[in-house]
Every structure is written in structure tokens, then in C-alpha cells.
KEKE-3310 file (N, C-alpha, C; in steps of 0.2 Angstrom, whole numbers, plus 5000, padded with zeros to 4 digits):
npx = (5164:5170:5174:5184:5186:5188:5186:5177:5174:5162:5156:5157:5146:5135:5133:5131:5120:5112:5116:5110:5095:5095:5094:5087:5077:5072:5063:5065:5055:5055:5064:5082:5097:5112:5116:5128:5140:5151:5167:5174:5164:5148:5144:5133:5115:5109:5096:5081:5080:5091:5100:5116:5130:5145:5163:5175:5190:5188:5172:5155:5146:5128:5115:5101:5083:5069:5059:5059:5064:5083:5091:5099:5109:5096:5091:5086:5084:5088:5089:5098:5100:5111:5110:5116:5130:5134:5141:5144:5155:5163:5147:5146:5153:5148:5135:5136:5141:5133:5121:5126:5130:5117:5109:5116:5119:5127:5131:5130:5137:5134:5139:5134:5135:5123:5121:5111:5103:5109:5122:5133:5124:5119:5116:5109:5113:5106:5102:5087:5077:5078:5073:5062:5067:5078:5072:5066:5076:5083:5074:5073:5085:5083:5074:5080:5086:5080:5083:5075:5063:5065:5060:5054:5051:5042:5043:5045:5055)
npy = (4884:4890:4905:4916:4934:4949:4965:4981:4988:4993:4987:4973:4974:4977:4965:4956:4959:4957:4941:4937:4943:4932:4920:4905:4907:4904:4903:4900:4893:4888:4888:4886:4876:4873:4859:4849:4836:4825:4822:4810:4801:4791:4798:4809:4807:4807:4814:4818:4829:4836:4848:4852:4844:4847:4847:4848:4850:4842:4842:4835:4845:4847:4854:4858:4861:4868:4868:4871:4880:4878:4887:4889:4899:4904:4901:4910:4905:4904:4900:4900:4895:4895:4899:4887:4891:4907:4919:4918:4923:4931:4932:4928:4935:4951:4949:4947:4956:4968:4964:4966:4979:4987:4979:4977:4962:4947:4935:4915:4903:4889:4879:4869:4856:4853:4848:4845:4858:4867:4868:4876:4878:4889:4892:4900:4909:4917:4930:4923:4933:4942:4937:4941:4955:4953:4946:4956:4964:4957:4955:4967:4968:4959:4964:4974:4971:4962:4948:4938:4926:4921:4913:4914:4906:4903:4892:4879:4865)
npz = (4825:4837:4832:4826:4827:4820:4824:4827:4844:4842:4830:4836:4846:4838:4829:4838:4842:4832:4835:4846:4843:4834:4840:4850:4862:4878:4893:4910:4923:4934:4951:4952:4959:4965:4970:4981:4981:4989:4979:4980:4983:4978:4962:4960:4955:4939:4934:4925:4928:4931:4926:4925:4928:4935:4941:4954:4961:4973:4975:4967:4958:4956:4945:4950:4946:4960:4972:4985:4997:5001:5009:5001:4990:4977:4960:4944:4928:4910:4891:4879:4861:4847:4831:4818:4811:4814:4820:4836:4845:4858:4863:4877:4886:4881:4886:4899:4904:4900:4906:4921:4922:4918:4926:4937:4944:4941:4934:4930:4918:4908:4895:4883:4869:4855:4842:4833:4834:4830:4837:4849:4864:4877:4896:4906:4923:4935:4951:4957:4962:4952:4939:4930:4928:4923:4911:4903:4901:4892:4882:4878:4871:4861:4853:4848:4836:4824:4817:4806:4812:4829:4839:4857:4872:4885:4898:4908:4911)
capx = (5162:5172:5175:5191:5185:5194:5181:5178:5168:5152:5155:5155:5139:5131:5135:5129:5113:5108:5114:5103:5090:5091:5095:5079:5079:5070:5064:5064:5051:5060:5073:5087:5101:5116:5117:5134:5140:5159:5169:5176:5157:5144:5141:5125:5111:5108:5089:5079:5076:5098:5102:5123:5132:5151:5166:5183:5195:5183:5163:5153:5138:5123:5110:5095:5076:5069:5052:5060:5071:5086:5096:5106:5107:5091:5093:5083:5088:5086:5095:5098:5102:5113:5108:5122:5137:5132:5148:5143:5160:5160:5141:5145:5157:5144:5128:5135:5144:5127:5117:5132:5130:5109:5105:5119:5119:5134:5129:5135:5134:5134:5138:5134:5132:5118:5123:5103:5100:5113:5128:5132:5119:5120:5109:5113:5108:5106:5098:5079:5073:5078:5071:5059:5071:5083:5070:5065:5082:5085:5069:5074:5090:5082:5070:5084:5087:5077:5085:5071:5060:5065:5053:5054:5047:5040:5042:5047:5055)
capy = (4882:4895:4909:4923:4940:4957:4969:4985:4985:4994:4982:4967:4977:4977:4960:4952:4961:4950:4935:4938:4941:4926:4916:4904:4910:4901:4905:4893:4896:4886:4891:4881:4878:4869:4853:4846:4829:4824:4818:4804:4798:4793:4801:4811:4805:4810:4811:4821:4835:4838:4851:4851:4840:4849:4846:4851:4843:4840:4841:4835:4852:4846:4860:4854:4864:4867:4872:4871:4884:4874:4890:4891:4905:4902:4906:4911:4902:4905:4894:4903:4891:4899:4896:4884:4895:4911:4917:4920:4924:4937:4934:4928:4943:4955:4951:4947:4964:4971:4964:4969:4987:4987:4977:4975:4957:4944:4926:4909:4903:4882:4878:4863:4857:4851:4847:4846:4863:4873:4868:4879:4882:4891:4890:4906:4908:4924:4927:4923:4936:4946:4934:4948:4961:4949:4944:4962:4966:4952:4956:4976:4968:4953:4967:4980:4970:4955:4943:4932:4923:4919:4911:4915:4902:4902:4885:4873:4856)
capz = (4832:4840:4827:4828:4823:4823:4824:4834:4849:4839:4826:4839:4850:4830:4829:4845:4845:4827:4837:4852:4839:4829:4845:4851:4869:4884:4901:4915:4928:4941:4953:4952:4964:4965:4977:4981:4983:4989:4974:4984:4986:4971:4956:4960:4950:4932:4931:4920:4935:4932:4921:4923:4933:4934:4947:4955:4964:4978:4974:4963:4959:4949:4946:4948:4949:4968:4975:4992:5001:5003:5012:4998:4984:4971:4952:4939:4922:4905:4888:4872:4855:4844:4824:4813:4808:4817:4824:4843:4849:4863:4868:4885:4891:4880:4888:4904:4906:4899:4914:4929:4920:4918:4932:4945:4944:4940:4930:4927:4912:4907:4890:4879:4861:4853:4834:4830:4836:4827:4840:4854:4868:4883:4899:4912:4928:4940:4956:4955:4962:4946:4934:4927:4927:4917:4903:4900:4897:4885:4876:4872:4864:4855:4849:4845:4829:4820:4811:4805:4818:4833:4844:4864:4876:4895:4901:4913:4909)
cpx = (5163:5175:5182:5189:5189:5189:5183:5173:5163:5154:5154:5147:5134:5129:5130:5123:5109:5111:5109:5097:5088:5091:5086:5082:5072:5069:5062:5060:5054:5064:5074:5091:5106:5117:5127:5136:5150:5161:5172:5170:5154:5142:5133:5120:5110:5102:5087:5077:5087:5100:5112:5123:5141:5156:5172:5186:5192:5176:5164:5148:5135:5117:5103:5088:5074:5062:5054:5063:5075:5091:5100:5102:5103:5093:5088:5087:5086:5090:5092:5101:5104:5111:5116:5126:5135:5137:5145:5150:5160:5154:5141:5146:5152:5139:5128:5138:5137:5123:5119:5130:5125:5107:5109:5121:5125:5129:5134:5133:5137:5135:5137:5133:5126:5119:5117:5102:5106:5122:5128:5125:5121:5116:5114:5108:5110:5101:5090:5076:5073:5076:5066:5063:5074:5080:5068:5071:5084:5080:5070:5081:5089:5077:5074:5088:5084:5079:5080:5066:5063:5062:5056:5050:5049:5039:5045:5051:5056)
cpy = (4888:4901:4914:4929:4947:4963:4975:4985:4988:4990:4974:4969:4974:4970:4954:4954:4958:4943:4933:4938:4936:4920:4913:4904:4905:4902:4901:4896:4894:4891:4885:4882:4873:4865:4850:4839:4828:4821:4812:4799:4795:4798:4805:4810:4809:4807:4816:4828:4837:4839:4852:4846:4843:4846:4849:4844:4841:4839:4839:4843:4850:4853:4857:4861:4863:4872:4873:4876:4879:4878:4892:4898:4901:4905:4904:4907:4902:4901:4899:4895:4896:4895:4894:4889:4902:4912:4924:4922:4930:4937:4935:4934:4948:4956:4950:4955:4970:4971:4966:4976:4990:4986:4977:4970:4951:4938:4921:4908:4894:4882:4871:4864:4851:4853:4848:4852:4867:4872:4870:4881:4882:4892:4896:4907:4916:4920:4927:4926:4943:4944:4941:4954:4960:4949:4949:4966:4963:4952:4962:4972:4964:4958:4973:4978:4963:4954:4936:4929:4919:4918:4911:4909:4902:4897:4884:4869:4854)
cpz = (4836:4834:4830:4824:4827:4820:4830:4837:4846:4833:4831:4843:4842:4829:4831:4844:4841:4830:4842:4849:4836:4833:4847:4859:4874:4892:4905:4920:4935:4943:4953:4957:4963:4971:4975:4985:4984:4982:4975:4986:4979:4969:4959:4955:4944:4930:4926:4922:4931:4924:4921:4928:4932:4941:4948:4958:4971:4980:4968:4965:4953:4951:4944:4949:4956:4967:4980:4993:5005:5008:5009:4993:4977:4967:4948:4931:4917:4899:4882:4868:4851:4835:4821:4810:4811:4822:4830:4847:4853:4866:4876:4889:4887:4885:4896:4908:4904:4905:4920:4927:4920:4924:4940:4944:4939:4937:4930:4923:4911:4898:4887:4874:4861:4843:4829:4830:4834:4832:4846:4858:4874:4888:4905:4919:4932:4945:4954:4955:4956:4940:4930:4925:4921:4910:4899:4898:4892:4880:4874:4869:4860:4851:4844:4838:4827:4816:4808:4812:4822:4840:4852:4867:4883:4895:4906:4911:4915)
residu = (MET:VAL:HIS:ILE:SER:ARG:GLU:THR:PRO:GLU:GLN:THR:HIS:GLU:ARG:LEU:LEU:GLU:VAL:ILE:ALA:ALA:ALA:THR:PHE:ARG:VAL:TYR:ASP:ASP:ALA:TYR:VAL:PHE:GLU:GLU:ALA:PRO:LEU:ARG:GLY:PRO:ILE:PRO:PRO:LEU:ASP:ASP:ARG:THR:LEU:ALA:LEU:VAL:ARG:ASP:ASP:ARG:VAL:TRP:SER:ARG:LEU:VAL:PRO:THR:ALA:LEU:ASP:HIS:GLY:VAL:GLU:GLN:PHE:GLY:LEU:LEU:ARG:PHE:HIS:PHE:PRO:GLU:GLY:VAL:ASP:ASN:SER:GLY:PHE:VAL:GLY:TRP:LEU:ALA:SER:HIS:LEU:LYS:ARG:GLU:LEU:GLY:THR:GLY:VAL:PHE:VAL:VAL:CYS:GLY:GLN:ASN:SER:GLU:GLN:GLY:GLY:ILE:PHE:ASP:TYR:TRP:GLY:PHE:PRO:ALA:GLU:LEU:ARG:GLU:ALA:VAL:VAL:ARG:GLU:ILE:GLU:LYS:LEU:ARG:GLY:ALA:ARG:LYS:VAL:GLY:PRO:ALA:PRO:SER:ASP:ARG:ALA:ALA:GLU)
# end
């Protein structure tokens, strides 16, 4: 699941171009927000809108789509599913650094595992107003190395 690689930065870049081309890539059309709830209160509902639920020492934080302006930061969202057995080590840092350098944006990443779809998957969040620019940049990277079919879906769940 987690690989240990000894390679030059150039080798890492070339390997991760292959990884991004081979990954299944999905863009979500909805904007997403984090809704907070006190840790000592009831656990926020887990419904089909809830993408992630995490906590720290004081609050639960639930990531959900929204059509409303809650007065809080709204995020664009996309997802990568990586093929089984692919060494995607370093992917988060590599792509986050690339997006910061090219678009000036930071990102957040929520990871999970789906054994039926190759293993690790990543949700990536970024300022909602940069959705089209982020997608263009990722499509450019995906086109730099094509390793078999890697479908891209534009859909909201």
C-alpha cells in the first residue's frame, strides 16, 4: 500500500506523471463546506451527502456539499482512485507543490481505502473559484504520460 522508493527528483516526477495518467479522476460539480459540531455533543449525521467526518480534540468536522453560501470557505473537490499495485508514494506532496507553484493555491487531501478499486483513493479540496483552473492543470499533467485508459468523470454525487 505504501511504497518506499529511492529515486532522483526527476525519476519521481516521471513516475508520478505515469501515476496521474493511470488514476481514475473525478471532478465534483458541487461546492463543499466543512460543518463543525462540538466533540462532546452528538456525532454529526452520516448520510449519503457526508464525504468525510474527522475530529480533533474539540470538534467534529463533516465535509458536505452545499448550494448555499454559509459565509464559510467553499471548496471545489475532485477524487483520484489509483490502480492496484501502482507506486503512488509522494503523489500528494508532488501534486500539491505543483498546484501551489502553478496556481498559487493550497489544497487539502482526505484519503481512504477501497480494496475493490485498487486500494487508496484521495479527495482533493481547493478554493471553489479555482475549479476550472485546477482541472485544466491536472488534465495537462495527465496528458503528459498516457498509460492505458484512465477515465475522467465530471459528475456530482
